[in-house]
N, C-alpha and C positions, 0 to 999 in steps of 0.2 A: 533496292539498297534501302538503308537505314540509317540515321545516328548513332553515334553511341554518346557519352556522357557531356558533349557540348549543350547537348538541350536541356534547360530545366522544365520540369513537369511538376503537377500537381498531383491533388488525389481525392477526387471523388468517391462515393461510396455506392453501396448497392444498385448499380449499372445493370440493366438487363442483360441477359445471357447473349451471347454472339449469333447461338442457333436462329434466335428470331429476326433475324436482321441477314442471315446470308443471301437473300433472295436479292439484298440491294444492291451486289458487288458481283462481279466475276474477273479472274487473274487471265491476264493475255501477255503474253511476249509484245515486248517493245522495242526495236532496233537499236543496240547501242545501250539499252538502260535493262539490261535481262527482263525482268517482268514487272508485272503494275496492275493495280486496281483499277477495275472503271466501274460506273454507276450504270446499272442495269434498267434504271427507273430514275425520275426526275426524285431529288433526295432534298428535302426543307433543311432550314437552318435549325439548329438543335437534334436534329435525328441521332440517334446510336446507330454508327453506320456496324461497328462490329468492338466484340471484345474477346480479348486472346490472353490465355493463361502462357507463359514462358515456356519452349521447350527445355531450355538449358539456361540456368543464371551463373554467374560468374563466382560466385561462392565456391562453385566447387574445386576452384583452382589456389593452390594449396601453396604453390611459389611461381616465380616467373620462370625459374628453372624448368617446372615441369609441367607448364600450363598444357602442352601439345596431348601429355599423358593424361592430364586431368580432364581434360576436355572427351579425350576419347575414350574414358573410363565412364563419364557420365552419360555419352552419348550410346555405349553398349547396354547401360542398364534402361533404355527408352523402348518403348515397342518400334518394331519393323518401321512401321506407318510415319512415328515421329523422326526416329533417325532418316528414313525418305527426304522429310519436309525439310530435316536441318542440312542436309547434303546436299538439296536442290537450290537452296537460297544463292543470291549471287555473292561471288568473292572479287572485292576489288583490287585484290593483292595477289594474283594466283602465284603456286609456285610453292615455296616451301611453306610449312605450318598451316596447313588448309584451314585446319578445323577454328584454332585462333585467328586466322584471316577473316575467317565467316563473322566471328565477333566482333572483329574490327569492323566489318562492312555491316554489320546489321544489326549491332545492340543497341537498347534504349536504357537509361538508368532507369531505376525502381523506385522513383521518386526525386524530388528536387532535390535532397542533400546525401542521398544513397550514393555510395561507392561499389554496390553493387549491380551489375547490368544484367540484363535477359536479353536475349533471341527468340523471336517469334514466328510461327507458322504462316500469319496472314500479315501482320501487320509490317513486319519486315519485309515484305514487297511492296510498301508503299512510297514512294518516290518523293524525291525531295521539288520544293520550290519556291520562289523566294515570294511569292503570293498565293500561300496555300489556301484551299477551300475545305480543309478540316483540320482539326487539333486530335494529340494524342494526349492522355493522363493515366498516370498508374495508379491504380483502382487497390489501396492498399487493405482495403477489408475482403475483397474477392481474391486478389493476388492475379489480377488481370489488366492490362493494357487494353483502356479504352479509345476509340476514333469516333468522335462527335463532328457534325457537319457544320461550318461557321457560316455558311452563306449557301443559297440553292445552289447545285450541282446537279444540273443538265445528264438526262441519259448521255449515256457515251462518253461525259467526260471522265479525263483521268481526276482519282480521288488524291489527294498531294496532302505533305506536310510539309514544316519547315523544319532543318536541320540546325537552322543558327537565328539566330536572334535579330538582327539588324545589320546595317554597313552599308556601305557606297557599294554598286555593281565591282568594283576591283576588289574590296575588302571582300566580300563575299565569295568573289570565284576563289581566290586566296584561300581563304579558312577552308572553303570546299576541296579544293584540291590538296593542300595539308592534310587535311582531317579523314576524307573520304575517297580522292585520287578520282574525283571526275570534274569535268568543266560544266557546269550549269547553263542550260539552253530552254530555262524554264519562259515563259511568255513575258516576264519584266527584263531578264539578261538577253530575252532577241529583238528587245526593241530597237528600231533605228535609231543611229546614234543620237540625232538629237533629241528624240525623245527620251533616251537613257540616260542622257546628260541632267535632260531636266527633272527625271526620277530622282537621281543621284542628290542633285543640289536639295531637293524637297527633304530627302531623306536624311541628307546632313543637317540641312534648319532642322528638321524636327527632333534629331538627336541633340542640338543644340539647347532647343526650347525644354524639352526632358531633362537636360541636366538643369536648368534655371527654376523649375519645379520643383526639385527634390532637393532646393537649400534652404534651411529651416528658417538662415537669419532673415532670407528675403522675403519667405513666406509670412515672417514676423513684422516685418518692417514695411515689403513694398507689394501687399496680396495683390492691389487692384493692379499692379503691372503682371503677377504672374497669372491673373484670370484672364487677363489678355492673352498671355501666352498659352494658357490651357486651350485657350478658343483657337486660337491658331495652328495649336498641334492638332486638335481634335480635325479641322478643316484637311491638312496635311493628310494626314490617316483617310480621310474619307475619300482625298483624291487620288490617295496611292492605292487604295481599295483594302488597308489595312485592317484585318479582324482578329489579328490572335492576340494574347495578351496583353501588348501595349494598350490596345483601347480600354479595357478595364483597370488597369495598373493607372492611366492617365485620371480616371474618375475618383480612384481611391487617394490618389496623390491631391487631387482638386477637394475633396472631402476632408481632408485632414486642414488644409488652409481657409477654408472658412470656418470649420469646426475649431478651429485656433482664435476665431475673432467673435464665436459666440452665437454664428448663424445657422441655426438647429435647423431650420427650414430647409436650407439648401443643401447642407450636411445630409440630410436623411434622403434629400432627392439623389444625389450622387451618391451615398450607398445605397440607393436603390438599384440604380443603374450600373455598378459593380454587381450587384447581387444576380439580376437579370442576365447579365453577359457571361457569368462564372457558370449560371445552371444552364445556359444556350451551348456554352461549350465543354463543360464536366456533367453536366444531367442532375435531374432534380434533387440529388443528393449530395452536391458539391459541398465540401468539407470546407472550401473557402468563402463559399455563399452562406453557409449555416453560420461561419464563424462573424461575418457583417450583420447577417439580417437583423440580427439582437440591435445593432446600430441605426436601425433604416428606424426603429421606434425610438430609439435614444440617445442619441450621438454625444450626450455627456459621457457615457460608458466609455468614451476612448479617451487616452490619455491626452492626444491632441487639444481636447477641447479648454477653451476659456483662458486662453493668454493674454488676452482681450477682449471686451464685450463690445469692439466698436460697431460689428453689425449684427447685433443682439436680435433675434427672434426665437421664434417656438416652432415646434414639427407642427403645431397645428395651423401655421402662418404659411404651408405650402399652397400657392392659388390651385383653384381648380375651374374649370369651362375655358381654359386658356387655348387658342390654337397651337398646334405643336412647334410654330415657331414662336409665338408668343411664350410657352412656356420657356423654348430654349433662352430666348432673351432674358429671362427672368432670370434662369440658373446661373446663367453667366455675367449676372450684373451689368445687362447690358444699357439695360433703362434707368440707371443706378445714378 
């Protein structure tokens, strides 16, 4: 099973081909879940697991009334093997309109703001987890969906993606049931009640903290408070094992806060953390990383720079020789 347009994605370029990574995974049947992908060896963070061209894209559909006929026409135009791959994908909504319900069950948006979706022979078999070990990204240059490991995936572990962004367990279950017609039983949703309640409390706290960090007036008037909120948010992400886009997005938000107050040293360091995570999850030619990489060298190039110069520093002021813990304390202004 795979998500439709409820998932945001972004666009790396020039990712290696899927063929070079076919030995990293296998397809196996899973009771109650159709099929899924499993690691055949230990996969390191930042590894390209696969890249898939779409079998069918929804731009073949000319109207809602002709959806099934349009998909049938597109399917007949495919090679027999591709037809077989499409028809063998899991259908969460058996019955009428089987071809469109395969899209509904397995489609991914072709980019973060695209209205066009695609169905993929292999990526569409990757199941959901609320704590995924991999991330998908549409490659707009190669016209392929790429999947990179977010953390070490041990041999035999199922490769998973997230079909949604956040929310409490009840909110996630409702979204997944409404959008994809299944009840999530991932490692987070299967926690004992007390642990799941604690996880929900952390996630909801994280959402509140994230909302404060994105407030421009607070960033202007209470930056020290938002830095503390950011540090707490990072701690929650670490405790929850969150490795998805929420983590680099946090670094980018804090980059803007320190940059707003003229702190180019920390702005440069936070921009670098953002770029490093984007490269890990989207590949070495991630367009997101490429767009921000220049800001590592010159944060003044971003529109957020210099509302005040209260925290004035230069890029050359980034300290060297600190321990990892010492650098983090400096980065988050805990020693100021």
